[in-house]
N, C-alpha and C positions, 0 to 999 in steps of 0.2 A: 598536459598539452592539449589545446583546443581541438576538438573533433576526433580525438583518439580514444578508443575504449580502454578502460582500466580493467584488467583481467586479473584474477587470482584469488588468494585467500589471505585475509588479514585476521590476526588473532591477538588478544591481549593488548589492544591499542586504544587510542581515543577516537579512532575513526578517521574518515577522510574529511578534510576541510578544503573547500574550494572558495577562495577569497576573491570576490569580484572577477571570477573567471566565467567564461561563457563557452557555449557550444561543446560541452563535455558529454560523454556517454559513459555512465557507470552501470553496466549491464552484466547479468549472469555471474555474479560474484558471491562468495560466502564470507560473511563477517561474523566473528564470534568473540564473546567475553569482553564487551565494552563496558567501561564505567560510565560513559556518557553516550550521547547519540552516535549512531554509526556513520551517518552521512550528513555533514553540515554544508549547506549552500549559503554562503554569505555574500549577498549581492550577486551580480551576474545574471545572465539570461540564457534561455534555450538549453538548459542542462537536463539531460534525459537520464532518469534512474529507473531501470526496469528489470524485473525478474531476478532480483537479488535475494538471497537467503540470509537473514540477519537473526542471530541467536544470542541469548543471554545478555541482555542490556541492563545497565544500571538503573536504579530507581529514578523515575521521571524522565528517563531517556526516550528518545524517539528513533525510529528506524531512519527516517528522513526528517531533517529539521531545516526549514526555510527561515533565514534571518536577513534583515536589512533589505527587504523587498526582492529577495532572490526569486527568479522565475516569475516576477510580477505577482508573487504570492498566489499562485494558481490555487483555487479553492479545492479542498479534498472532496471527493464524491460522498454523497449521503446515500447509504444503502437503505432501501425500503424494506418493510416487513413482508416476506413472501406470503402470498395468498394460498399457495400450494406448497407441497414439500419439495418441489423440483424446480424452483425459479429463484434467481437472484436478480433484483433490479434496483434502480435508484435514479437519483437526479444529481446534476452537477452544472454549474454555470461556466461553461467553456464552449468554444465553437464546435459546430458539427464536424464530425470526422476525428475528433479527439479520441484517444484510446484509454479505456478503463481496464486496469489489470486487477483481477480478483485474487486474493490470497486467503489461505485457510490454515487453521491450527486445530490440533486434535484435543488438546487439554487446556484447562484454564491456566495452568502454570506456563505452558508454552505460549499461550496468547498474552499473558502478562509480561513475560520476559523476552519475547522474541517477536520478530515480524514473521508471520506465517509463510508457508510455502506458496509461491506463485503457481496458480493452476489454470487460469483461463483469462481471456480478454474479450471485451465488447466495445463496439463503436458507439460513440455518442451521436444521437440524432434528436434534434429538438430539445436538447438539455436533458435527455433521458438515455438510459442504457438498460439492457436486459439480457440475461442468459437463461434459457429454458433448459429443461432436462439436466439440472444441476442440483443433485440431492445434497441437502445439508446434513443428512444423518445416514448411517451412524458414525462415520469417521470425520465428517466435516462439520465440527461443532462451533467453530468460531470463524467468522468471515469478515474481512476488511478489504479496502481497495485504495488504489491511487489512480490518478488520471494524468495522462501526458497530452498536453495541448501544444499549440504553436509556441507558447512561452516556455515550456519545459514541464517537469513533473511536479506534482503536488506532494504534500505530506500524506501519511496514511490517514484514512477516515476512521470514524468510530466503528466498533465491532457490532455485528449481529451475533447474538449468542444463542446456542442450543445446548445448555449445560446437561440436560438429561438425555440427549441424543435421540429424541423421538421424532425428529424431522420438523418440529414446529418451534420457531424461535421463542425464546423466553418472553419477549415482548408480546407475543400473540397467544401465549398459553391460556390466558383467561378471557380471550375475546370470543 
């Protein structure tokens, strides 16, 4: 139903499909053991998907999948490589005031099979966002993000990885 939050726990299912539906809030839920993507948005606009914990997805499944121009295909944020051990920042092409939600995973298996835990949010200003005093290590080894703009929420972006847990992302190890 438009404008109403979907609350609860879904397990061993194919996920939620919103077909040409708008103004939905899918927030603060736990989804587990999906053979396909957990949340499918097919068409529709202004659908908000925030702070959900998604675990054990099937091969090539996504936590959030936008289809048929859902949410106007809001672009996922791009996380930049931190220059220090305690910052997460990045870029995204959305209006100022949009909210980026940061998610983390502790292991590569958790990152591969799940959408990590939601942990923090940042506001987009000038196409950029930043969180300082946000250590990547030792427990926060895999970081990804979504963005919620006036059109709705994006898919999850690519991961920043710190597989050895030293606080320096793998991409920056040899820099």
